C-alpha positions as CSV (number, residue, x, y, z in Angstrom):
1,M,26.2,-35.4,4.1
2,S,28.1,-34.3,7.1
3,T,26.6,-33.7,10.5
4,D,27.5,-30.0,10.1
5,A,24.6,-29.7,7.7
6,N,22.2,-30.8,10.4
7,N,23.5,-28.2,12.9
8,S,23.1,-25.2,10.5
9,P,21.4,-22.1,11.9
10,Q,18.3,-22.8,9.7
11,V,17.8,-26.2,11.2
12,D,18.2,-24.8,14.7
13,V,15.6,-22.1,14.0
14,R,13.3,-24.7,12.5
15,D,13.6,-26.8,15.6
16,R,13.0,-23.9,17.9
17,I,9.9,-22.9,16.0
18,A,8.6,-26.5,16.1
19,N,9.2,-26.7,19.8
20,F,7.4,-23.4,20.4
21,M,4.4,-24.5,18.4
22,Q,4.2,-27.8,20.3
23,T,4.4,-26.0,23.6
24,D,1.9,-23.4,22.6
25,G,-0.6,-26.1,21.6
26,Q,-0.3,-27.7,25.0
27,V,-1.0,-24.5,27.0
28,R,-4.7,-24.2,27.9
29,P,-6.2,-20.8,27.0
30,K,-7.4,-18.8,30.0
31,E,-10.9,-17.7,30.1
32,M,-11.3,-14.0,29.8
33,A,-13.9,-11.7,31.3
34,Q,-16.4,-10.3,28.9
35,E,-15.3,-6.8,29.8
36,D,-11.7,-7.7,28.8
37,I,-12.9,-9.1,25.5
38,Q,-14.9,-5.9,24.8
39,T,-11.9,-3.8,25.6
40,L,-9.6,-5.8,23.3
41,R,-12.2,-5.6,20.5
42,A,-12.5,-1.9,20.9
43,A,-8.7,-1.5,20.8
44,A,-8.5,-3.8,17.7
45,S,-11.2,-1.7,16.0
46,R,-9.3,1.5,16.8
47,L,-6.0,0.1,15.6
48,D,-7.8,-1.0,12.3
49,Q,-9.2,2.5,11.9
50,L,-5.7,4.0,12.4
51,L,-4.2,1.7,9.9
52,N,-6.8,2.5,7.4
53,E,-6.3,6.3,7.9
54,I,-2.5,5.8,7.5
55,E,-3.0,3.9,4.3
56,E,-5.4,6.5,2.9
57,A,-2.9,9.3,3.7
58,R,-0.2,7.3,1.9
59,R,-2.4,6.9,-1.1
60,K,-3.3,10.6,-1.2
61,E,0.4,11.5,-0.9
62,A,1.2,9.1,-3.7
63,R,-1.6,10.6,-5.9
64,E,-0.3,14.1,-5.3
65,K,3.2,13.1,-6.1
66,D,2.0,11.4,-9.3
67,M,0.1,14.5,-10.3
68,K,3.2,16.7,-9.8
69,M,5.3,14.3,-11.9
70,L,2.7,14.2,-14.7
71,Q,2.6,18.0,-14.7
72,A,6.4,18.2,-14.9
73,A,6.4,15.6,-17.7
74,T,3.7,17.6,-19.6
75,S,5.8,20.7,-19.3
76,C,8.9,19.0,-20.6
77,L,7.0,17.6,-23.5
78,D,5.6,21.0,-24.4
79,H,9.1,22.3,-24.3
80,L,10.3,19.5,-26.6
81,L,7.4,20.1,-29.0
82,A,8.1,23.8,-29.1
83,G,11.8,23.1,-29.9
84,M,10.9,20.6,-32.7
85,T,8.3,22.7,-34.4
86,G,9.6,26.1,-33.6
87,K,6.2,27.1,-32.3
88,E,4.9,27.6,-28.8
89,A,3.0,24.8,-27.1
90,M,0.0,23.6,-29.0
91,P,-3.0,25.7,-28.6
92,E,-6.0,24.3,-26.7
93,L,-8.3,22.3,-28.9
94,K,-11.7,23.8,-29.4
95,L,-14.6,21.4,-28.8
96,R,-17.3,21.4,-31.4
97,P,-20.7,22.4,-30.1
98,K,-23.0,19.5,-29.4
99,R,-25.6,19.0,-32.1
100,D,-29.2,18.6,-31.0
101,T,-30.1,15.0,-31.8
102,T,-33.7,15.2,-30.7
103,E,-34.9,16.4,-34.1
């Protein structure tokens, strides 16, 4: 192998990350005031809440989009069926009345 392989950008990045991790491990964490900790926890909680709301909005939007697509597909299928059978879309099925099984 040539020495060019050792100087590739990937190796350089790997070395920089390793140096950063070693330096970060040597730094002593500062003690924080209880008030700062509570402020950070409140901010983290609010951020988590916002992320959950965004995710729920995306899910709702996706469900609505899926429903529109399914309705369009149903309409296309009704059209295809009408074209094949020469009849209008199938009539709604009538449900049989429930029988009383308590006898």
